[in-house]
Each structure stands twice: as C-alpha cells, then as structure tokens.
KEVO-411070 format. One record per residue (C-alpha): residue in one letter; residue number from 0; z, x, y. Coordinates in nm, 3 decimals. Layout:
+---------+-----+---------+---------+---------+
| residuo | num |       Z |       X |       Y |
+---------+-----+---------+---------+---------+
|       a | NUM |       Z |       X |       Y |
...
+---------+-----+---------+---------+---------+
END
This chain:
+---------+-----+---------+---------+---------+
| residuo | num |       Z |       X |       Y |
+---------+-----+---------+---------+---------+
|       x |   0 |  -1.164 |  -0.256 |  -0.198 |
|       x |   1 |  -0.899 |  -0.112 |   0.030 |
|       x |   2 |  -0.555 |  -0.208 |  -0.095 |
|       x |   3 |  -0.213 |  -0.043 |  -0.077 |
|       x |   4 |  -0.108 |   0.050 |  -0.431 |
|       x |   5 |   0.258 |  -0.038 |  -0.370 |
|       x |   6 |   0.271 |  -0.332 |  -0.130 |
|       x |   7 |  -0.067 |  -0.486 |  -0.214 |
|       x |   8 |  -0.161 |  -0.509 |   0.154 |
|       x |   9 |  -0.538 |  -0.552 |   0.176 |
|       x |  10 |  -0.824 |  -0.664 |   0.398 |
|       x |  11 |  -0.756 |  -0.956 |   0.634 |
|       x |  12 |  -1.030 |  -1.188 |   0.759 |
|       x |  13 |  -1.049 |  -1.368 |   1.092 |
|       x |  14 |  -1.233 |  -1.402 |   1.421 |
|       x |  15 |  -1.255 |  -1.186 |   1.730 |
|       x |  16 |  -1.246 |  -1.422 |   2.029 |
|       x |  17 |  -1.399 |  -1.330 |   2.364 |
|       x |  18 |  -1.276 |  -1.445 |   2.705 |
|       x |  19 |  -1.540 |  -1.721 |   2.693 |
|       x |  20 |  -1.396 |  -1.821 |   2.354 |
|       x |  21 |  -1.703 |  -1.708 |   2.157 |
|       x |  22 |  -1.590 |  -1.641 |   1.800 |
|       x |  23 |  -1.734 |  -1.366 |   1.581 |
|       x |  24 |  -1.628 |  -1.305 |   1.222 |
|       x |  25 |  -1.452 |  -0.975 |   1.160 |
|       x |  26 |  -1.219 |  -0.802 |   0.917 |
|       x |  27 |  -0.909 |  -0.589 |   0.961 |
|       x |  28 |  -0.861 |  -0.305 |   0.715 |
|       x |  29 |  -0.522 |  -0.154 |   0.629 |
|       x |  30 |  -0.451 |   0.202 |   0.739 |
|       x |  31 |  -0.436 |   0.369 |   0.398 |
|       x |  32 |  -0.340 |   0.732 |   0.349 |
|       x |  33 |  -0.344 |   0.937 |   0.027 |
|       x |  34 |  -0.002 |   1.071 |  -0.067 |
|       x |  35 |   0.143 |   1.253 |  -0.368 |
|       x |  36 |   0.448 |   1.081 |  -0.516 |
|       x |  37 |   0.659 |   1.173 |  -0.818 |
|       x |  38 |   0.683 |   0.869 |  -1.047 |
|       x |  39 |   0.879 |   0.911 |  -1.373 |
|       x |  40 |   0.858 |   1.289 |  -1.336 |
|       x |  41 |   0.478 |   1.279 |  -1.302 |
|       x |  42 |   0.315 |   1.381 |  -0.973 |
|       x |  43 |   0.063 |   1.109 |  -0.885 |
|       x |  44 |  -0.178 |   1.075 |  -0.592 |
|       x |  45 |  -0.182 |   0.718 |  -0.458 |
|       x |  46 |  -0.311 |   0.537 |  -0.149 |
|       x |  47 |  -0.043 |   0.366 |   0.058 |
|       x |  48 |  -0.035 |   0.192 |   0.395 |
|       x |  49 |   0.138 |   0.379 |   0.675 |
|       x |  50 |   0.433 |   0.139 |   0.682 |
|       x |  51 |   0.511 |   0.230 |   0.320 |
|       x |  52 |   0.433 |   0.596 |   0.390 |
|       x |  53 |   0.716 |   0.605 |   0.645 |
|       x |  54 |   0.953 |   0.464 |   0.383 |
|       x |  55 |   0.840 |   0.711 |   0.117 |
|       x |  56 |   0.869 |   1.019 |   0.340 |
|       x |  57 |   1.234 |   0.944 |   0.411 |
|       x |  58 |   1.316 |   0.858 |   0.047 |
|       x |  59 |   1.438 |   1.071 |  -0.241 |
|       x |  60 |   1.342 |   1.006 |  -0.605 |
|       x |  61 |   1.616 |   0.744 |  -0.656 |
|       x |  62 |   1.504 |   0.548 |  -0.349 |
|       x |  63 |   1.137 |   0.572 |  -0.457 |
|       x |  64 |   1.232 |   0.411 |  -0.790 |
|       x |  65 |   1.417 |   0.137 |  -0.599 |
|       x |  66 |   1.112 |   0.075 |  -0.376 |
|       x |  67 |   0.884 |   0.052 |  -0.682 |
|       x |  68 |   1.117 |  -0.195 |  -0.855 |
|       x |  69 |   1.141 |  -0.407 |  -0.539 |
|       x |  70 |   0.759 |  -0.428 |  -0.519 |
|       x |  71 |   0.706 |  -0.474 |  -0.895 |
|       x |  72 |   0.489 |  -0.785 |  -0.850 |
|       x |  73 |   0.240 |  -0.614 |  -0.614 |
|       x |  74 |   0.204 |  -0.272 |  -0.781 |
|       x |  75 |  -0.142 |  -0.157 |  -0.884 |
|       x |  76 |  -0.224 |  -0.154 |  -1.258 |
|       x |  77 |  -0.242 |   0.227 |  -1.245 |
|       x |  78 |   0.119 |   0.259 |  -1.122 |
|       x |  79 |   0.237 |  -0.006 |  -1.373 |
|       x |  80 |   0.083 |   0.201 |  -1.652 |
|       x |  81 |   0.269 |   0.513 |  -1.534 |
|       x |  82 |   0.599 |   0.323 |  -1.507 |
|       x |  83 |   0.566 |   0.178 |  -1.856 |
|       x |  84 |   0.550 |   0.524 |  -2.018 |
+---------+-----+---------+---------+---------+
END
C-alpha cells in the first residue's frame, strides 16, 4: 500500500461528483518519491510524500533528526528499526 514512511500519509477514499451530482467511488493516492536519507549515519532509501521531500531537501542532518523525532508516532517500522540501533 502506498504510504509515506515519515508522515504516514496514505490513500484517501471518497467520491467524484459530476455536475448532475452523480457520485462514483474513487481513491486519491499520495505523490510518493524515493529519496536517499542519512539516518544515524546510515544511508537509507525511503519513500516520502512531496510535502516532506521539500522539508528534507532544505534540511541538514540535525534538522532531519528533529523531523524524525517530531513524527515518531507515524514512522514506518523500518525507520524505527534503524533509529533504535
């Protein structure tokens, strides 16, 4: 399933509504991009949404650690395993 490994943003469900108010079920997928990030001195390839990608590109290693701590409840199990080492 598509899910951002830092923010936890995933698929959203809803309806597309026509002008005549006909409703069709549809899903919205997050725009995930693979990016290499250094976590605890280890270069790791993760999938992040573009909103987080903008934050990571402008951040240095100290700010990346701060971002990961801020989103500690939504981190993927793979990143939690790397952080616990």
